[in-house]
C-alpha positions in Angstrom: 5.0 8.2 -9.7 5.4 7.4 -6.0 2.8 5.3 -4.1 2.4 4.9 -0.4 1.5 1.5 1.0 0.8 0.5 4.6 0.3 -2.8 6.4 0.1 -4.1 9.9 1.9 -6.9 11.8 1.9 -8.1 15.4 4.7 -7.9 17.9 4.7 -10.5 20.7 4.2 -8.9 24.2 7.3 -7.6 25.9 9.5 -7.3 22.9 9.2 -3.6 22.1 12.8 -2.8 23.1 14.2 -5.8 21.3 12.3 -5.0 18.1 13.5 -1.5 18.2 17.1 -2.6 18.9 17.1 -5.0 16.0 15.8 -2.4 13.6 18.2 0.2 14.9 20.9 -2.2 13.7 19.3 -3.2 10.4 21.7 -5.1 8.3 23.3 -2.9 5.6 22.6 -5.4 2.9 18.9 -5.5 3.8 18.7 -1.7 3.8 20.4 -1.6 0.4 18.0 -4.2 -1.0 15.0 -2.1 0.1 16.5 1.1 -1.3 17.5 -0.6 -4.6 13.9 -1.9 -4.9 12.7 1.7 -4.8 11.4 1.6 -1.2 11.9 4.8 0.9 10.4 6.7 3.8 9.8 3.3 5.4 8.5 3.8 9.0 7.1 1.3 11.5 5.0 2.5 14.4 3.9 0.5 17.5 0.5 0.6 19.2 1.5 -0.5 22.7 -2.1 -1.2 23.8 -2.5 -3.9 21.1 1.2 -4.7 20.1 0.2 -4.0 16.5 3.0 -2.7 14.3 1.9 -0.2 11.6 4.2 0.1 8.7 4.2 2.7 5.9 6.5 3.0 3.0 6.9 5.1 -0.2 7.4 3.2 -3.4 8.9 4.3 -6.6 7.7 1.8 -9.2 5.6 -1.2 -8.3 7.7 -3.0 -5.7 7.2 -3.0 -1.9 9.0 -4.9 0.9 6.5 -7.7 0.7 7.6 -8.4 -3.0 11.1 -9.2 -1.8 10.1 -12.4 -0.1 12.1 -14.7 -2.4 15.5 -13.1 -1.6 17.8 -14.9 0.8 18.5 -11.8 2.9 14.8 -11.2 3.5 14.3 -14.9 4.5 17.3 -14.6 6.9 15.8 -11.4 8.4 12.4 -13.1 8.9 14.1 -16.0 10.7 15.9 -13.5 12.9 12.7 -11.7 13.8 10.4 -14.8 14.1 10.9 -15.2 17.8 9.4 -11.8 18.6 6.6 -11.5 16.0 3.5 -13.4 14.9 4.7 -15.3 11.8 3.5 -17.6 9.1 5.1 -21.1 8.7 7.9 -19.7 6.5 8.8 -17.2 9.2 7.3 -14.3 7.2 5.5 -11.8 9.4 1.7 -12.2 9.4 1.0 -9.0 7.5 -2.3 -7.4 6.6 -2.5 -4.6 4.0 -4.3 -1.5 5.1 -6.6 0.5 2.8 -5.9 4.2 2.4 -9.1 6.1 3.4 -7.7 9.6 3.7 -4.7 11.5 2.6 -3.8 15.2 2.7 -0.6 16.8 1.2 
């Protein structure tokens, strides 16, 4: 069974183009890790008025991208992104899960 999860993060002002550029060039090993963990249909949207990033992903199984925090490649990606996002002390993005309140197939 597939599950859909969503969460929000915060981009620092003025970094929209750089955030997009970095994700357009996502590292193949990170993309493979996400796919191997059963994560697909992973999209991130930006609300330019608030600089809030809205992420949604489809999961097969019980993993999501937040569960991969102990892998070296994810830690390396977080360090790479830390200069343009609001982060925790370990460079992980400050991320808030969002509750699904409506869905229509």
